[in-house]
Legacy VTK file of the C-alpha trace (Angstrom):
# vtk DataFile Version 3.0
C-alpha trace
ASCII
DATASET POLYDATA
POINTS 163 float
-8.619 -43.431 63.977
-11.896 -45.114 63.114
-13.429 -41.696 62.446
-10.617 -40.835 60.003
-11.061 -44.124 58.107
-14.786 -43.510 57.990
-14.251 -39.997 56.552
-11.799 -41.352 53.961
-14.199 -44.095 53.050
-17.027 -41.602 52.593
-14.770 -39.320 50.522
-13.583 -42.160 48.257
-17.083 -43.568 47.973
-18.424 -40.127 47.022
-15.547 -39.677 44.511
-16.256 -43.123 43.072
-19.963 -42.294 42.610
-19.112 -38.970 40.910
-16.599 -40.639 38.564
-19.007 -43.453 37.815
-21.812 -41.036 36.901
-19.374 -38.920 34.881
-18.270 -42.052 32.996
-21.855 -43.142 32.306
-22.795 -39.693 31.033
-19.845 -39.358 28.651
-19.788 -42.987 27.593
-23.367 -42.603 26.411
-22.435 -39.433 24.472
-19.434 -41.160 22.846
-21.553 -44.126 21.871
-24.055 -41.871 20.150
-21.317 -40.039 18.255
-19.586 -43.274 17.324
-22.763 -44.831 15.961
-23.551 -41.901 13.684
-21.237 -43.309 11.011
-22.992 -46.649 11.313
-26.473 -45.289 10.740
-27.554 -45.897 7.142
-28.522 -42.992 4.929
-31.621 -43.462 2.806
-30.839 -42.662 -0.830
-33.583 -42.076 -3.378
-32.542 -43.053 -6.899
-34.150 -40.893 -9.563
-33.745 -41.283 -13.309
-34.914 -39.431 -16.378
-34.295 -39.419 -20.120
-34.311 -36.298 -22.296
-37.159 -36.233 -24.831
-34.690 -36.532 -27.780
-33.582 -39.982 -26.642
-36.018 -42.869 -26.902
-34.791 -44.877 -23.924
-36.337 -46.345 -20.811
-34.010 -45.957 -17.828
-34.854 -47.029 -14.243
-33.028 -48.176 -11.120
-33.683 -51.753 -10.002
-34.619 -50.287 -6.599
-36.000 -46.781 -6.109
-34.438 -46.463 -2.667
-31.382 -47.944 -0.991
-29.845 -47.654 2.453
-26.108 -47.075 2.639
-23.851 -46.890 5.664
-21.085 -44.303 5.311
-17.833 -46.105 4.524
-19.617 -48.919 2.706
-19.032 -49.653 -1.003
-22.352 -50.200 -2.782
-23.231 -51.484 -6.250
-26.407 -50.105 -7.791
-27.991 -51.603 -10.903
-29.966 -49.644 -13.478
-32.129 -51.193 -16.193
-31.862 -49.606 -19.633
-33.734 -50.168 -22.883
-33.547 -48.565 -26.332
-37.159 -48.176 -27.424
-36.285 -46.996 -30.942
-35.604 -48.912 -34.185
-32.111 -47.443 -34.624
-28.803 -47.435 -32.789
-28.767 -44.554 -30.334
-26.075 -43.162 -28.080
-26.678 -41.455 -24.778
-24.578 -39.880 -22.081
-25.649 -39.352 -18.497
-25.289 -36.419 -16.169
-25.921 -36.591 -12.460
-26.930 -34.450 -9.533
-27.057 -34.863 -5.761
-29.542 -33.428 -3.314
-28.753 -31.896 -0.921
-25.879 -30.483 -2.953
-23.299 -30.691 -0.145
-23.923 -34.435 0.077
-22.251 -34.872 -3.322
-18.906 -33.816 -1.825
-18.857 -37.114 0.055
-19.805 -39.481 -2.757
-17.075 -41.220 -4.730
-18.218 -42.937 -7.902
-15.729 -45.794 -8.122
-17.233 -47.054 -11.364
-20.042 -45.391 -13.288
-21.781 -45.813 -16.628
-21.931 -42.004 -16.670
-18.233 -41.643 -17.513
-18.687 -42.664 -21.157
-21.249 -42.387 -23.922
-23.391 -45.543 -24.121
-24.653 -46.970 -27.422
-27.634 -49.297 -27.560
-28.854 -51.280 -30.553
-32.541 -51.132 -31.542
-34.731 -52.622 -28.786
-31.623 -53.605 -26.800
-32.091 -54.097 -23.062
-29.339 -54.180 -20.512
-28.022 -53.188 -17.124
-25.738 -50.347 -16.161
-23.801 -50.417 -12.923
-22.825 -47.696 -10.505
-20.343 -48.491 -7.731
-20.079 -45.821 -5.082
-18.713 -45.062 -1.657
-20.075 -42.543 0.820
-17.173 -41.062 2.765
-17.692 -41.449 6.542
-16.607 -37.808 6.912
-20.167 -36.938 5.800
-21.134 -37.494 9.450
-18.670 -34.851 10.690
-19.370 -31.922 8.358
-21.778 -29.403 9.894
-23.588 -29.129 6.518
-24.121 -32.880 6.117
-23.931 -34.560 9.529
-27.704 -34.516 10.025
-28.584 -35.879 6.580
-30.705 -39.006 6.905
-32.069 -38.978 3.346
-30.495 -37.912 0.060
-31.155 -38.202 -3.654
-28.971 -39.184 -6.589
-30.420 -38.348 -9.994
-29.153 -39.412 -13.416
-30.433 -37.976 -16.683
-29.566 -39.437 -20.087
-29.217 -37.122 -23.100
-28.804 -37.875 -26.801
-25.023 -37.860 -27.191
-25.025 -36.637 -30.816
-27.228 -33.645 -30.009
-25.135 -32.990 -26.899
-21.936 -32.880 -29.006
-23.567 -30.601 -31.620
-24.395 -28.031 -28.954
-20.857 -28.129 -27.555
-19.233 -27.407 -30.942
LINES 1 164
163 0 1 2 3 4 5 6 7 8 9 10 11 12 13 14 15 16 17 18 19 20 21 22 23 24 25 26 27 28 29 30 31 32 33 34 35 36 37 38 39 40 41 42 43 44 45 46 47 48 49 50 51 52 53 54 55 56 57 58 59 60 61 62 63 64 65 66 67 68 69 70 71 72 73 74 75 76 77 78 79 80 81 82 83 84 85 86 87 88 89 90 91 92 93 94 95 96 97 98 99 100 101 102 103 104 105 106 107 108 109 110 111 112 113 114 115 116 117 118 119 120 121 122 123 124 125 126 127 128 129 130 131 132 133 134 135 136 137 138 139 140 141 142 143 144 145 146 147 148 149 150 151 152 153 154 155 156 157 158 159 160 161 162
């Protein structure tokens, strides 16, 4: 009877060791997958102004770090360098392109034409959210760095070309 208990003990001990190692292996894998959404993505903020618009337009910070799922407010500094009222409208682009599918602009100066008085300085605000699903898409899950670029154009010239 002692031999049977000893065999059972060895079997259960061996089973325990196997389950323990199995748990450690998969727990480590799950931790890594779970933390992906928590890893910040480096975002370069690029700006430009078309030559027909005499504005200076820059982000307060050239680079930010955003965790997917986090709402972020980004400030841009703007200045009309001319001696007249001017109106601009912004377009935007994302790089890599697929990254843009996961950005929600909650509030953006780019939605409307912006008019600045001569020599007027100010701040424009962008509020955005990066969808945590960005970490699950095969085209975006490995992105550690991205770029958001805004370009301002002269609104009057833009409208003339559309008509």
